[in-house]
N, C-alpha and C positions, 0 to 999 in steps of 0.2 A: 219839922216834919209833921203830917197829920197822923191822927188815928186810924184814919183809912189805908195808909201806907204800911202802918206796923201795929193792928189792932191788938195785938197780944203784948205790946211795947217789949218785944224780944231783944232788940237792939240795945236796950239799956240792960241786959242781964249779962253777968259774967258767964264765962265758958263753962264753969261748973254747973250755974244755975240752969243755963241753957240744956246742958247734958241731963239734968234733973227733970227739966220742963219735958224734954222729948222722951225720957224714961216712964213718964208720969201718964202718958197718952197712948193709946191704943194706934197702930200702924193704921193707915188710910184715913184717919181723923184729919179735919183742918188744921187742927193745933198741932197734930203731929207733923204734918206735911210743911206747915209754917217753920216750926222749929228745925226741920231738915234744911228746908231753903235758906233759913238763917246761918246755920251752919256751914252750909256749902258756901256762902257769900264770903263768911269770915275766912274760910281757908283760901278761896281764891284771891284774895287782896295782895298777899306777899308774892305770889307767881306772877300776878300783872305787873308789880313793880319792877321785878327781876327781868321781866319779858320787855319793859320800857327801856330799862338801863342798857340791855343787849342791844337793842334797836338803836340807841342813842351810841353806841359806840360804834357800831357798825357804820353808820352815817358819817361819824367823825372820821373813820379809818379810810372810807371812800372818798371823802373831801379830801384828807391829807395826800393820798394817793394821786388824786386827780392834779392837786397842786404840785406835788413833786414831778410828775410827768410833764405839767406844762413849764415848769421852770426849767428843767434840766434838758428840755428838747431843744436842738439848735434852731 
């Protein structure tokens, strides 16, 4: 990762350090906005994983249903 992608090196900070970073800057500044965006990125990760698992289970269920219908049809 280059410094242009993460100029403040927020990805390396712990959640506690990130919250302190955000609290130490005025809303509307580049630093504050970068901190909020990093916090949002971290909070979205678990939801994406759950969404992918749900989609995978749905596809498997549909495949099983089609397989059962094909096997049991005369």
